[in-house]
mmCIF file of the N, C-alpha and C atoms, coordinates in Angstrom:
data_MODEL
# 
_entry.id   MODEL 
# 
loop_
_atom_site.group_PDB 
_atom_site.id 
_atom_site.type_symbol 
_atom_site.label_atom_id 
_atom_site.label_alt_id 
_atom_site.label_comp_id 
_atom_site.label_asym_id 
_atom_site.label_entity_id 
_atom_site.label_seq_id 
_atom_site.pdbx_PDB_ins_code 
_atom_site.Cartn_x 
_atom_site.Cartn_y 
_atom_site.Cartn_z 
_atom_site.occupancy 
_atom_site.B_iso_or_equiv 
_atom_site.pdbx_formal_charge 
_atom_site.auth_seq_id 
_atom_site.auth_comp_id 
_atom_site.auth_asym_id 
_atom_site.auth_atom_id 
_atom_site.pdbx_PDB_model_num 
ATOM 1   N N  . UNK A 1 1  ? -7.676  -60.481 95.552  1.00 0.00 ? 1  UNK A N  1 
ATOM 2   C CA . UNK A 1 1  ? -8.427  -61.778 95.463  1.00 0.00 ? 1  UNK A CA 1 
ATOM 3   C C  . UNK A 1 1  ? -8.543  -62.862 96.421  1.00 0.00 ? 1  UNK A C  1 
ATOM 4   N N  . UNK A 1 2  ? -9.564  -62.939 96.554  1.00 0.00 ? 2  UNK A N  1 
ATOM 5   C CA . UNK A 1 2  ? -10.442 -64.088 97.775  1.00 0.00 ? 2  UNK A CA 1 
ATOM 6   C C  . UNK A 1 2  ? -11.476 -64.949 97.224  1.00 0.00 ? 2  UNK A C  1 
ATOM 7   N N  . UNK A 1 3  ? -11.134 -66.088 98.120  1.00 0.00 ? 3  UNK A N  1 
ATOM 8   C CA . UNK A 1 3  ? -11.820 -66.969 97.703  1.00 0.00 ? 3  UNK A CA 1 
ATOM 9   C C  . UNK A 1 3  ? -13.484 -67.368 98.219  1.00 0.00 ? 3  UNK A C  1 
ATOM 10  N N  . UNK A 1 4  ? -14.322 -67.001 97.201  1.00 0.00 ? 4  UNK A N  1 
ATOM 11  C CA . UNK A 1 4  ? -15.805 -66.947 97.480  1.00 0.00 ? 4  UNK A CA 1 
ATOM 12  C C  . UNK A 1 4  ? -16.150 -68.486 98.145  1.00 0.00 ? 4  UNK A C  1 
ATOM 13  N N  . UNK A 1 5  ? -16.108 -69.454 97.097  1.00 0.00 ? 5  UNK A N  1 
ATOM 14  C CA . UNK A 1 5  ? -16.753 -70.594 97.324  1.00 0.00 ? 5  UNK A CA 1 
ATOM 15  C C  . UNK A 1 5  ? -15.557 -72.103 96.932  1.00 0.00 ? 5  UNK A C  1 
ATOM 16  N N  . UNK A 1 6  ? -15.796 -72.844 97.468  1.00 0.00 ? 6  UNK A N  1 
ATOM 17  C CA . UNK A 1 6  ? -15.111 -74.385 97.234  1.00 0.00 ? 6  UNK A CA 1 
ATOM 18  C C  . UNK A 1 6  ? -15.929 -75.475 97.216  1.00 0.00 ? 6  UNK A C  1 
ATOM 19  N N  . UNK A 1 7  ? -16.181 -76.099 95.833  1.00 0.00 ? 7  UNK A N  1 
ATOM 20  C CA . UNK A 1 7  ? -17.168 -76.907 95.615  1.00 0.00 ? 7  UNK A CA 1 
ATOM 21  C C  . UNK A 1 7  ? -16.564 -77.989 94.932  1.00 0.00 ? 7  UNK A C  1 
ATOM 22  N N  . UNK A 1 8  ? -16.009 -79.361 95.923  1.00 0.00 ? 8  UNK A N  1 
ATOM 23  C CA . UNK A 1 8  ? -15.417 -80.357 95.095  1.00 0.00 ? 8  UNK A CA 1 
ATOM 24  C C  . UNK A 1 8  ? -13.973 -79.893 94.559  1.00 0.00 ? 8  UNK A C  1 
ATOM 25  N N  . UNK A 1 9  ? -13.773 -79.999 93.293  1.00 0.00 ? 9  UNK A N  1 
ATOM 26  C CA . UNK A 1 9  ? -12.467 -79.543 92.420  1.00 0.00 ? 9  UNK A CA 1 
ATOM 27  C C  . UNK A 1 9  ? -12.551 -78.120 91.969  1.00 0.00 ? 9  UNK A C  1 
ATOM 28  N N  . UNK A 1 10 ? -13.870 -77.500 92.451  1.00 0.00 ? 10 UNK A N  1 
ATOM 29  C CA . UNK A 1 10 ? -13.794 -76.187 91.845  1.00 0.00 ? 10 UNK A CA 1 
ATOM 30  C C  . UNK A 1 10 ? -13.378 -74.983 93.203  1.00 0.00 ? 10 UNK A C  1 
ATOM 31  N N  . UNK A 1 11 ? -12.927 -73.941 92.478  1.00 0.00 ? 11 UNK A N  1 
ATOM 32  C CA . UNK A 1 11 ? -12.579 -72.641 93.669  1.00 0.00 ? 11 UNK A CA 1 
ATOM 33  C C  . UNK A 1 11 ? -13.299 -71.784 93.035  1.00 0.00 ? 11 UNK A C  1 
ATOM 34  N N  . UNK A 1 12 ? -14.210 -70.658 93.737  1.00 0.00 ? 12 UNK A N  1 
ATOM 35  C CA . UNK A 1 12 ? -14.404 -69.541 92.991  1.00 0.00 ? 12 UNK A CA 1 
ATOM 36  C C  . UNK A 1 12 ? -13.885 -68.732 93.770  1.00 0.00 ? 12 UNK A C  1 
ATOM 37  N N  . UNK A 1 13 ? -13.449 -67.402 92.836  1.00 0.00 ? 13 UNK A N  1 
ATOM 38  C CA . UNK A 1 13 ? -12.477 -66.363 93.301  1.00 0.00 ? 13 UNK A CA 1 
ATOM 39  C C  . UNK A 1 13 ? -13.419 -65.105 92.909  1.00 0.00 ? 13 UNK A C  1 
ATOM 40  N N  . UNK A 1 14 ? -13.193 -64.174 93.646  1.00 0.00 ? 14 UNK A N  1 
ATOM 41  C CA . UNK A 1 14 ? -13.616 -62.751 93.569  1.00 0.00 ? 14 UNK A CA 1 
ATOM 42  C C  . UNK A 1 14 ? -12.604 -61.463 93.332  1.00 0.00 ? 14 UNK A C  1 
ATOM 43  N N  . UNK A 1 15 ? -12.240 -61.490 92.599  1.00 0.00 ? 15 UNK A N  1 
ATOM 44  C CA . UNK A 1 15 ? -11.820 -60.366 91.886  1.00 0.00 ? 15 UNK A CA 1 
ATOM 45  C C  . UNK A 1 15 ? -12.104 -58.905 92.085  1.00 0.00 ? 15 UNK A C  1 
ATOM 46  N N  . UNK A 1 16 ? -11.974 -57.991 92.470  1.00 0.00 ? 16 UNK A N  1 
ATOM 47  C CA . UNK A 1 16 ? -12.418 -56.554 92.636  1.00 0.00 ? 16 UNK A CA 1 
ATOM 48  C C  . UNK A 1 16 ? -12.449 -56.169 90.985  1.00 0.00 ? 16 UNK A C  1 
ATOM 49  N N  . UNK A 1 17 ? -13.762 -55.435 91.093  1.00 0.00 ? 17 UNK A N  1 
ATOM 50  C CA . UNK A 1 17 ? -14.124 -55.163 89.355  1.00 0.00 ? 17 UNK A CA 1 
ATOM 51  C C  . UNK A 1 17 ? -13.753 -53.777 89.732  1.00 0.00 ? 17 UNK A C  1 
ATOM 52  N N  . UNK A 1 18 ? -12.509 -53.006 89.403  1.00 0.00 ? 18 UNK A N  1 
ATOM 53  C CA . UNK A 1 18 ? -11.567 -51.938 89.292  1.00 0.00 ? 18 UNK A CA 1 
ATOM 54  C C  . UNK A 1 18 ? -10.631 -51.914 88.188  1.00 0.00 ? 18 UNK A C  1 
ATOM 55  N N  . UNK A 1 19 ? -10.145 -50.863 88.106  1.00 0.00 ? 19 UNK A N  1 
ATOM 56  C CA . UNK A 1 19 ? -9.296  -50.567 86.683  1.00 0.00 ? 19 UNK A CA 1 
ATOM 57  C C  . UNK A 1 19 ? -7.939  -51.190 87.482  1.00 0.00 ? 19 UNK A C  1 
ATOM 58  N N  . UNK A 1 20 ? -7.580  -51.229 88.446  1.00 0.00 ? 20 UNK A N  1 
ATOM 59  C CA . UNK A 1 20 ? -6.161  -51.583 88.686  1.00 0.00 ? 20 UNK A CA 1 
ATOM 60  C C  . UNK A 1 20 ? -6.250  -53.043 88.940  1.00 0.00 ? 20 UNK A C  1 
ATOM 61  N N  . UNK A 1 21 ? -7.215  -53.718 89.279  1.00 0.00 ? 21 UNK A N  1 
ATOM 62  C CA . UNK A 1 21 ? -7.696  -55.295 89.282  1.00 0.00 ? 21 UNK A CA 1 
ATOM 63  C C  . UNK A 1 21 ? -7.848  -56.130 87.842  1.00 0.00 ? 21 UNK A C  1 
ATOM 64  N N  . UNK A 1 22 ? -8.716  -55.379 87.132  1.00 0.00 ? 22 UNK A N  1 
ATOM 65  C CA . UNK A 1 22 ? -8.953  -56.087 86.007  1.00 0.00 ? 22 UNK A CA 1 
ATOM 66  C C  . UNK A 1 22 ? -7.889  -55.616 84.482  1.00 0.00 ? 22 UNK A C  1 
ATOM 67  N N  . UNK A 1 23 ? -6.939  -54.862 84.958  1.00 0.00 ? 23 UNK A N  1 
ATOM 68  C CA . UNK A 1 23 ? -5.844  -54.767 83.832  1.00 0.00 ? 23 UNK A CA 1 
ATOM 69  C C  . UNK A 1 23 ? -5.017  -56.073 83.964  1.00 0.00 ? 23 UNK A C  1 
ATOM 70  N N  . UNK A 1 24 ? -4.935  -56.515 84.817  1.00 0.00 ? 24 UNK A N  1 
ATOM 71  C CA . UNK A 1 24 ? -4.027  -57.821 85.199  1.00 0.00 ? 24 UNK A CA 1 
ATOM 72  C C  . UNK A 1 24 ? -4.725  -59.130 84.872  1.00 0.00 ? 24 UNK A C  1 
ATOM 73  N N  . UNK A 1 25 ? -5.873  -59.120 84.519  1.00 0.00 ? 25 UNK A N  1 
ATOM 74  C CA . UNK A 1 25 ? -6.321  -60.363 83.877  1.00 0.00 ? 25 UNK A CA 1 
ATOM 75  C C  . UNK A 1 25 ? -5.731  -60.877 82.585  1.00 0.00 ? 25 UNK A C  1 
ATOM 76  N N  . UNK A 1 26 ? -5.157  -60.244 81.742  1.00 0.00 ? 26 UNK A N  1 
ATOM 77  C CA . UNK A 1 26 ? -4.189  -60.920 80.712  1.00 0.00 ? 26 UNK A CA 1 
ATOM 78  C C  . UNK A 1 26 ? -3.175  -61.681 81.220  1.00 0.00 ? 26 UNK A C  1 
ATOM 79  N N  . UNK A 1 27 ? -2.209  -60.794 81.869  1.00 0.00 ? 27 UNK A N  1 
ATOM 80  C CA . UNK A 1 27 ? -1.128  -61.767 82.545  1.00 0.00 ? 27 UNK A CA 1 
ATOM 81  C C  . UNK A 1 27 ? -1.469  -62.701 83.492  1.00 0.00 ? 27 UNK A C  1 
ATOM 82  N N  . UNK A 1 28 ? -2.973  -62.764 84.196  1.00 0.00 ? 28 UNK A N  1 
ATOM 83  C CA . UNK A 1 28 ? -3.101  -63.940 85.156  1.00 0.00 ? 28 UNK A CA 1 
ATOM 84  C C  . UNK A 1 28 ? -3.557  -64.915 84.236  1.00 0.00 ? 28 UNK A C  1 
ATOM 85  N N  . UNK A 1 29 ? -4.269  -64.611 83.279  1.00 0.00 ? 29 UNK A N  1 
ATOM 86  C CA . UNK A 1 29 ? -5.181  -65.435 82.205  1.00 0.00 ? 29 UNK A CA 1 
ATOM 87  C C  . UNK A 1 29 ? -3.865  -66.166 81.264  1.00 0.00 ? 29 UNK A C  1 
ATOM 88  N N  . UNK A 1 30 ? -2.732  -65.637 80.817  1.00 0.00 ? 30 UNK A N  1 
ATOM 89  C CA . UNK A 1 30 ? -1.431  -66.120 80.345  1.00 0.00 ? 30 UNK A CA 1 
ATOM 90  C C  . UNK A 1 30 ? -1.045  -67.291 81.299  1.00 0.00 ? 30 UNK A C  1 
ATOM 91  N N  . UNK A 1 31 ? -0.858  -66.933 82.500  1.00 0.00 ? 31 UNK A N  1 
ATOM 92  C CA . UNK A 1 31 ? 0.066   -67.758 83.450  1.00 0.00 ? 31 UNK A CA 1 
ATOM 93  C C  . UNK A 1 31 ? -0.974  -68.915 83.912  1.00 0.00 ? 31 UNK A C  1 
ATOM 94  N N  . UNK A 1 32 ? -1.852  -68.716 84.022  1.00 0.00 ? 32 UNK A N  1 
ATOM 95  C CA . UNK A 1 32 ? -2.949  -70.091 83.992  1.00 0.00 ? 32 UNK A CA 1 
ATOM 96  C C  . UNK A 1 32 ? -2.838  -70.834 82.644  1.00 0.00 ? 32 UNK A C  1 
ATOM 97  N N  . UNK A 1 33 ? -2.992  -70.139 81.527  1.00 0.00 ? 33 UNK A N  1 
ATOM 98  C CA . UNK A 1 33 ? -2.449  -70.957 80.148  1.00 0.00 ? 33 UNK A CA 1 
ATOM 99  C C  . UNK A 1 33 ? -1.193  -71.977 80.380  1.00 0.00 ? 33 UNK A C  1 
ATOM 100 N N  . UNK A 1 34 ? -0.033  -71.036 80.768  1.00 0.00 ? 34 UNK A N  1 
ATOM 101 C CA . UNK A 1 34 ? 1.244   -71.765 80.642  1.00 0.00 ? 34 UNK A CA 1 
ATOM 102 C C  . UNK A 1 34 ? 1.468   -72.207 81.601  1.00 0.00 ? 34 UNK A C  1 
ATOM 103 N N  . UNK A 1 35 ? 0.655   -72.730 82.711  1.00 0.00 ? 35 UNK A N  1 
ATOM 104 C CA . UNK A 1 35 ? 1.035   -73.128 84.045  1.00 0.00 ? 35 UNK A CA 1 
ATOM 105 C C  . UNK A 1 35 ? 0.118   -74.539 84.390  1.00 0.00 ? 35 UNK A C  1 
ATOM 106 N N  . UNK A 1 36 ? -1.065  -74.621 83.318  1.00 0.00 ? 36 UNK A N  1 
ATOM 107 C CA . UNK A 1 36 ? -2.153  -75.509 83.738  1.00 0.00 ? 36 UNK A CA 1 
ATOM 108 C C  . UNK A 1 36 ? -1.748  -76.808 84.095  1.00 0.00 ? 36 UNK A C  1 
ATOM 109 N N  . UNK A 1 37 ? -0.637  -77.349 84.025  1.00 0.00 ? 37 UNK A N  1 
ATOM 110 C CA . UNK A 1 37 ? -0.283  -78.837 84.371  1.00 0.00 ? 37 UNK A CA 1 
ATOM 111 C C  . UNK A 1 37 ? 0.213   -78.611 85.815  1.00 0.00 ? 37 UNK A C  1 
ATOM 112 N N  . UNK A 1 38 ? 1.482   -77.593 85.913  1.00 0.00 ? 38 UNK A N  1 
ATOM 113 C CA . UNK A 1 38 ? 1.809   -77.284 86.932  1.00 0.00 ? 38 UNK A CA 1 
ATOM 114 C C  . UNK A 1 38 ? 0.641   -76.877 88.278  1.00 0.00 ? 38 UNK A C  1 
ATOM 115 N N  . UNK A 1 39 ? -0.130  -76.298 87.862  1.00 0.00 ? 39 UNK A N  1 
ATOM 116 C CA . UNK A 1 39 ? -0.785  -75.892 88.645  1.00 0.00 ? 39 UNK A CA 1 
ATOM 117 C C  . UNK A 1 39 ? -2.707  -76.899 88.852  1.00 0.00 ? 39 UNK A C  1 
ATOM 118 N N  . UNK A 1 40 ? -2.389  -77.913 88.339  1.00 0.00 ? 40 UNK A N  1 
ATOM 119 C CA . UNK A 1 40 ? -3.439  -78.934 88.361  1.00 0.00 ? 40 UNK A CA 1 
ATOM 120 C C  . UNK A 1 40 ? -4.582  -78.472 88.185  1.00 0.00 ? 40 UNK A C  1 
ATOM 121 N N  . UNK A 1 41 ? -4.721  -77.576 87.028  1.00 0.00 ? 41 UNK A N  1 
ATOM 122 C CA . UNK A 1 41 ? -6.065  -76.956 86.597  1.00 0.00 ? 41 UNK A CA 1 
ATOM 123 C C  . UNK A 1 41 ? -6.431  -77.451 84.967  1.00 0.00 ? 41 UNK A C  1 
ATOM 124 N N  . UNK A 1 42 ? -7.786  -78.351 85.541  1.00 0.00 ? 42 UNK A N  1 
ATOM 125 C CA . UNK A 1 42 ? -8.415  -78.753 83.900  1.00 0.00 ? 42 UNK A CA 1 
ATOM 126 C C  . UNK A 1 42 ? -8.854  -77.799 83.310  1.00 0.00 ? 42 UNK A C  1 
ATOM 127 N N  . UNK A 1 43 ? -9.757  -77.015 83.703  1.00 0.00 ? 43 UNK A N  1 
ATOM 128 C CA . UNK A 1 43 ? -10.234 -75.463 83.196  1.00 0.00 ? 43 UNK A CA 1 
ATOM 129 C C  . UNK A 1 43 ? -10.591 -74.749 83.995  1.00 0.00 ? 43 UNK A C  1 
ATOM 130 N N  . UNK A 1 44 ? -10.944 -73.391 83.370  1.00 0.00 ? 44 UNK A N  1 
ATOM 131 C CA . UNK A 1 44 ? -11.040 -72.142 84.255  1.00 0.00 ? 44 UNK A CA 1 
ATOM 132 C C  . UNK A 1 44 ? -12.423 -71.528 83.290  1.00 0.00 ? 44 UNK A C  1 
ATOM 133 N N  . UNK A 1 45 ? -12.848 -70.699 84.203  1.00 0.00 ? 45 UNK A N  1 
ATOM 134 C CA . UNK A 1 45 ? -13.784 -69.543 83.365  1.00 0.00 ? 45 UNK A CA 1 
ATOM 135 C C  . UNK A 1 45 ? -13.871 -68.132 84.323  1.00 0.00 ? 45 UNK A C  1 
ATOM 136 N N  . UNK A 1 46 ? -14.127 -67.481 83.597  1.00 0.00 ? 46 UNK A N  1 
ATOM 137 C CA . UNK A 1 46 ? -14.479 -66.119 84.015  1.00 0.00 ? 46 UNK A CA 1 
ATOM 138 C C  . UNK A 1 46 ? -16.216 -65.529 84.247  1.00 0.00 ? 46 UNK A C  1 
ATOM 139 N N  . UNK A 1 47 ? -16.856 -64.941 85.051  1.00 0.00 ? 47 UNK A N  1 
ATOM 140 C CA . UNK A 1 47 ? -18.265 -64.499 84.720  1.00 0.00 ? 47 UNK A CA 1 
ATOM 141 C C  . UNK A 1 47 ? -17.830 -63.084 85.693  1.00 0.00 ? 47 UNK A C  1 
ATOM 142 N N  . UNK A 1 48 ? -19.096 -62.215 85.125  1.00 0.00 ? 48 UNK A N  1 
ATOM 143 C CA . UNK A 1 48 ? -19.378 -60.743 85.659  1.00 0.00 ? 48 UNK A CA 1 
ATOM 144 C C  . UNK A 1 48 ? -20.092 -61.046 86.820  1.00 0.00 ? 48 UNK A C  1 
ATOM 145 N N  . UNK A 1 49 ? -20.043 -60.954 88.146  1.00 0.00 ? 49 UNK A N  1 
ATOM 146 C CA . UNK A 1 49 ? -21.289 -60.654 88.775  1.00 0.00 ? 49 UNK A CA 1 
ATOM 147 C C  . UNK A 1 49 ? -22.382 -59.767 88.423  1.00 0.00 ? 49 UNK A C  1 
ATOM 148 N N  . UNK A 1 50 ? -23.284 -59.725 88.041  1.00 0.00 ? 50 UNK A N  1 
ATOM 149 C CA . UNK A 1 50 ? -24.038 -58.488 87.775  1.00 0.00 ? 50 UNK A CA 1 
ATOM 150 C C  . UNK A 1 50 ? -24.874 -58.518 89.124  1.00 0.00 ? 50 UNK A C  1 
ATOM 151 N N  . UNK A 1 51 ? -26.268 -57.347 88.430  1.00 0.00 ? 51 UNK A N  1 
ATOM 152 C CA . UNK A 1 51 ? -27.451 -57.261 89.077  1.00 0.00 ? 51 UNK A CA 1 
ATOM 153 C C  . UNK A 1 51 ? -27.783 -58.537 89.538  1.00 0.00 ? 51 UNK A C  1 
ATOM 154 N N  . UNK A 1 52 ? -28.229 -58.902 88.590  1.00 0.00 ? 52 UNK A N  1 
ATOM 155 C CA . UNK A 1 52 ? -29.096 -60.449 88.767  1.00 0.00 ? 52 UNK A CA 1 
ATOM 156 C C  . UNK A 1 52 ? -28.658 -61.362 89.333  1.00 0.00 ? 52 UNK A C  1 
ATOM 157 N N  . UNK A 1 53 ? -27.047 -61.740 89.541  1.00 0.00 ? 53 UNK A N  1 
ATOM 158 C CA . UNK A 1 53 ? -26.788 -62.404 90.403  1.00 0.00 ? 53 UNK A CA 1 
ATOM 159 C C  . UNK A 1 53 ? -26.651 -61.935 92.033  1.00 0.00 ? 53 UNK A C  1 
ATOM 160 N N  . UNK A 1 54 ? -26.627 -60.924 92.418  1.00 0.00 ? 54 UNK A N  1 
ATOM 161 C CA . UNK A 1 54 ? -26.907 -60.214 93.523  1.00 0.00 ? 54 UNK A CA 1 
ATOM 162 C C  . UNK A 1 54 ? -28.097 -60.210 94.019  1.00 0.00 ? 54 UNK A C  1 
ATOM 163 N N  . UNK A 1 55 ? -29.388 -60.017 93.297  1.00 0.00 ? 55 UNK A N  1 
ATOM 164 C CA . UNK A 1 55 ? -30.415 -60.136 93.094  1.00 0.00 ? 55 UNK A CA 1 
ATOM 165 C C  . UNK A 1 55 ? -31.107 -61.684 93.524  1.00 0.00 ? 55 UNK A C  1 
ATOM 166 N N  . UNK A 1 56 ? -30.442 -62.511 93.047  1.00 0.00 ? 56 UNK A N  1 
ATOM 167 C CA . UNK A 1 56 ? -30.426 -64.090 93.663  1.00 0.00 ? 56 UNK A CA 1 
ATOM 168 C C  . UNK A 1 56 ? -30.033 -64.198 94.799  1.00 0.00 ? 56 UNK A C  1 
ATOM 169 N N  . UNK A 1 57 ? -28.887 -63.711 95.103  1.00 0.00 ? 57 UNK A N  1 
ATOM 170 C CA . UNK A 1 57 ? -28.449 -64.160 96.255  1.00 0.00 ? 57 UNK A CA 1 
ATOM 171 C C  . UNK A 1 57 ? -29.085 -63.721 97.429  1.00 0.00 ? 57 UNK A C  1 
ATOM 172 N N  . UNK A 1 58 ? -29.725 -62.064 97.348  1.00 0.00 ? 58 UNK A N  1 
ATOM 173 C CA . UNK A 1 58 ? -30.603 -61.661 98.529  1.00 0.00 ? 58 UNK A CA 1 
ATOM 174 C C  . UNK A 1 58 ? -31.992 -62.618 98.547  1.00 0.00 ? 58 UNK A C  1 
ATOM 175 N N  . UNK A 1 59 ? -32.571 -62.970 97.343  1.00 0.00 ? 59 UNK A N  1 
ATOM 176 C CA . UNK A 1 59 ? -34.086 -63.855 97.305  1.00 0.00 ? 59 UNK A CA 1 
ATOM 177 C C  . UNK A 1 59 ? -33.592 -65.311 98.211  1.00 0.00 ? 59 UNK A C  1 
ATOM 178 N N  . UNK A 1 60 ? -32.408 -65.784 98.139  1.00 0.00 ? 60 UNK A N  1 
ATOM 179 C CA . UNK A 1 60 ? -31.849 -66.833 98.845  1.00 0.00 ? 60 UNK A CA 1 
ATOM 180 C C  . UNK A 1 60 ? -32.042 -66.987 100.408 1.00 0.00 ? 60 UNK A C  1 
ATOM 181 N N  . UNK A 1 61 ? -31.748 -65.338 100.528 1.00 0.00 ? 61 UNK A N  1 
ATOM 182 C CA . UNK A 1 61 ? -31.609 -65.382 102.019 1.00 0.00 ? 61 UNK A CA 1 
ATOM 183 C C  . UNK A 1 61 ? -32.796 -64.971 102.519 1.00 0.00 ? 61 UNK A C  1 
ATOM 184 N N  . UNK A 1 62 ? -33.988 -64.653 101.799 1.00 0.00 ? 62 UNK A N  1 
ATOM 185 C CA . UNK A 1 62 ? -34.980 -64.050 102.637 1.00 0.00 ? 62 UNK A CA 1 
ATOM 186 C C  . UNK A 1 62 ? -35.517 -65.407 103.442 1.00 0.00 ? 62 UNK A C  1 
ATOM 187 N N  . UNK A 1 63 ? -36.316 -64.775 104.731 1.00 0.00 ? 63 UNK A N  1 
ATOM 188 C CA . UNK A 1 63 ? -36.589 -65.730 105.611 1.00 0.00 ? 63 UNK A CA 1 
ATOM 189 C C  . UNK A 1 63 ? -37.797 -65.251 106.233 1.00 0.00 ? 63 UNK A C  1 
ATOM 190 N N  . UNK A 1 64 ? -37.980 -63.742 106.479 1.00 0.00 ? 64 UNK A N  1 
ATOM 191 C CA . UNK A 1 64 ? -39.244 -62.813 107.329 1.00 0.00 ? 64 UNK A CA 1 
ATOM 192 C C  . UNK A 1 64 ? -40.393 -62.693 105.859 1.00 0.00 ? 64 UNK A C  1 
ATOM 193 N N  . UNK A 1 65 ? -41.601 -62.754 106.176 1.00 0.00 ? 65 UNK A N  1 
ATOM 194 C CA . UNK A 1 65 ? -42.585 -62.186 105.445 1.00 0.00 ? 65 UNK A CA 1 
ATOM 195 C C  . UNK A 1 65 ? -42.405 -60.496 104.984 1.00 0.00 ? 65 UNK A C  1 
ATOM 196 N N  . UNK A 1 66 ? -41.669 -59.401 105.917 1.00 0.00 ? 66 UNK A N  1 
ATOM 197 C CA . UNK A 1 66 ? -41.539 -58.441 104.909 1.00 0.00 ? 66 UNK A CA 1 
ATOM 198 C C  . UNK A 1 66 ? -39.928 -58.580 104.314 1.00 0.00 ? 66 UNK A C  1 
ATOM 199 N N  . UNK A 1 67 ? -39.144 -59.354 103.974 1.00 0.00 ? 67 UNK A N  1 
ATOM 200 C CA . UNK A 1 67 ? -38.394 -59.611 103.131 1.00 0.00 ? 67 UNK A CA 1 
ATOM 201 C C  . UNK A 1 67 ? -39.121 -59.916 101.638 1.00 0.00 ? 67 UNK A C  1 
ATOM 202 N N  . UNK A 1 68 ? -40.216 -60.634 101.959 1.00 0.00 ? 68 UNK A N  1 
ATOM 203 C CA . UNK A 1 68 ? -41.209 -60.856 100.626 1.00 0.00 ? 68 UNK A CA 1 
ATOM 204 C C  . UNK A 1 68 ? -41.644 -60.020 100.091 1.00 0.00 ? 68 UNK A C  1 
ATOM 205 N N  . UNK A 1 69 ? -42.112 -58.783 100.985 1.00 0.00 ? 69 UNK A N  1 
ATOM 206 C CA . UNK A 1 69 ? -42.769 -57.665 100.013 1.00 0.00 ? 69 UNK A CA 1 
ATOM 207 C C  . UNK A 1 69 ? -41.374 -56.692 99.565  1.00 0.00 ? 69 UNK A C  1 
ATOM 208 N N  . UNK A 1 70 ? -40.277 -56.547 100.297 1.00 0.00 ? 70 UNK A N  1 
ATOM 209 C CA . UNK A 1 70 ? -39.223 -55.782 99.825  1.00 0.00 ? 70 UNK A CA 1 
ATOM 210 C C  . UNK A 1 70 ? -39.124 -56.645 98.469  1.00 0.00 ? 70 UNK A C  1 
ATOM 211 N N  . UNK A 1 71 ? -38.736 -57.988 98.693  1.00 0.00 ? 71 UNK A N  1 
ATOM 212 C CA . UNK A 1 71 ? -38.412 -58.586 97.133  1.00 0.00 ? 71 UNK A CA 1 
ATOM 213 C C  . UNK A 1 71 ? -39.634 -58.305 95.876  1.00 0.00 ? 71 UNK A C  1 
ATOM 214 N N  . UNK A 1 72 ? -40.528 -58.167 96.489  1.00 0.00 ? 72 UNK A N  1 
ATOM 215 C CA . UNK A 1 72 ? -41.556 -58.020 95.408  1.00 0.00 ? 72 UNK A CA 1 
ATOM 216 C C  . UNK A 1 72 ? -41.490 -56.701 94.804  1.00 0.00 ? 72 UNK A C  1 
ATOM 217 N N  . UNK A 1 73 ? -41.546 -55.656 95.716  1.00 0.00 ? 73 UNK A N  1 
ATOM 218 C CA . UNK A 1 73 ? -41.228 -54.327 95.363  1.00 0.00 ? 73 UNK A CA 1 
ATOM 219 C C  . UNK A 1 73 ? -39.860 -54.216 94.432  1.00 0.00 ? 73 UNK A C  1 
ATOM 220 N N  . UNK A 1 74 ? -38.952 -54.773 94.560  1.00 0.00 ? 74 UNK A N  1 
ATOM 221 C CA . UNK A 1 74 ? -37.455 -54.975 93.740  1.00 0.00 ? 74 UNK A CA 1 
ATOM 222 C C  . UNK A 1 74 ? -37.745 -55.233 92.510  1.00 0.00 ? 74 UNK A C  1 
ATOM 223 N N  . UNK A 1 75 ? -38.876 -56.647 92.237  1.00 0.00 ? 75 UNK A N  1 
ATOM 224 C CA . UNK A 1 75 ? -39.325 -56.963 90.804  1.00 0.00 ? 75 UNK A CA 1 
ATOM 225 C C  . UNK A 1 75 ? -40.424 -56.085 90.258  1.00 0.00 ? 75 UNK A C  1 
ATOM 226 N N  . UNK A 1 76 ? -40.968 -55.145 90.914  1.00 0.00 ? 76 UNK A N  1 
ATOM 227 C CA . UNK A 1 76 ? -41.648 -54.088 90.140  1.00 0.00 ? 76 UNK A CA 1 
ATOM 228 C C  . UNK A 1 76 ? -40.485 -53.414 89.847  1.00 0.00 ? 76 UNK A C  1 
ATOM 229 N N  . UNK A 1 77 ? -39.479 -52.979 90.816  1.00 0.00 ? 77 UNK A N  1 
ATOM 230 C CA . UNK A 1 77 ? -38.676 -51.908 89.902  1.00 0.00 ? 77 UNK A CA 1 
ATOM 231 C C  . UNK A 1 77 ? -37.745 -52.010 88.984  1.00 0.00 ? 77 UNK A C  1 
ATOM 232 N N  . UNK A 1 78 ? -37.582 -53.412 88.858  1.00 0.00 ? 78 UNK A N  1 
ATOM 233 C CA . UNK A 1 78 ? -36.368 -54.082 88.080  1.00 0.00 ? 78 UNK A CA 1 
ATOM 234 C C  . UNK A 1 78 ? -37.226 -54.436 86.335  1.00 0.00 ? 78 UNK A C  1 
ATOM 235 N N  . UNK A 1 79 ? -38.449 -54.424 86.761  1.00 0.00 ? 79 UNK A N  1 
ATOM 236 C CA . UNK A 1 79 ? -39.084 -54.801 85.595  1.00 0.00 ? 79 UNK A CA 1 
ATOM 237 C C  . UNK A 1 79 ? -39.679 -53.550 84.696  1.00 0.00 ? 79 UNK A C  1 
ATOM 238 N N  . UNK A 1 80 ? -39.244 -52.236 85.058  1.00 0.00 ? 80 UNK A N  1 
ATOM 239 C CA . UNK A 1 80 ? -39.426 -51.180 84.495  1.00 0.00 ? 80 UNK A CA 1 
ATOM 240 C C  . UNK A 1 80 ? -38.819 -50.968 83.053  1.00 0.00 ? 80 UNK A C  1 
# 
């Protein structure tokens, strides 16, 4: 479990996507539900970082013309 981002009162954690880590989700979610007040949690959510999010992250980092060309090729591949 690693902290990915912190924005105001929100924290984003990254949990490895493998059997060992995903099987603890039910226990972790039960712990959060039972102890929201204790941990000062108003709400929480889960999301699965998919290929689209990786693509968007890479697109945000583009700074050189050759990077735009690679992005263009990736879009063509993705739309097949």
